[in-house]
Steps between C-alpha positions, in 0.01 A plus 500: 500500500806729525507530119159671508669810643635585153155464339323730744463873446417759762304823489510751785255768600408710797331317786156612607391591850634718778871570529562867448778646286692175456215304346411787267840513331645146513384205289498214748210293369634213287303313235643171374408401143560152363416400142417131525488433122851635432660320796797284398534341845154342508400206281178508297340259748593725794364804316165325446482401868577858608241643257244254633565549872564876496248601233337759726837675554614504136404780260365446147850568368639208704674718760513401865512818709570529872554817702636596839497826692548361850818685595649842428798337330483418130763225530315329787175519305675353197633214713159437660314497168757269338480252791121511476527437124734200543270347764197554276669324206631215718155445654338499157749241370476278809308184403169454680470199728256239381211455738470155651134420550423389855199344667323656796578337834240287674478756783437788258225296324333428836525867604347610167210259540450599865492870410261426214265311734518785756404755230216274383365465857517879546292552185253227606435692820392803295215310332141528616361201692299246296185495727 
């Protein structure tokens, strides 16, 4: 994932919010831009997985964009956003565990039936007498 550092571009801008003079003149907000299609590090299979899993974070142009304005330091924000980006890519490429179907335990079955009977009795009590 270290090779991705060369394929990432950054854009800086002024952070929003309170902060006085400093925040009004220094561009500390960092936006990380990664073009998935033109990546040489990722295989075609990995690109498809990333497009599938991160489709709500990817623009129509195929750009993955993350931003950070947590600190007053541009370099710290750059570091934070890159670490977040690497974790996002690693999580997307991590294979999902296959679910092993299990059976309910005997105790849970008995509890379910007992609760069901209790609910049924409660509703029976609400009925009018047959007279």
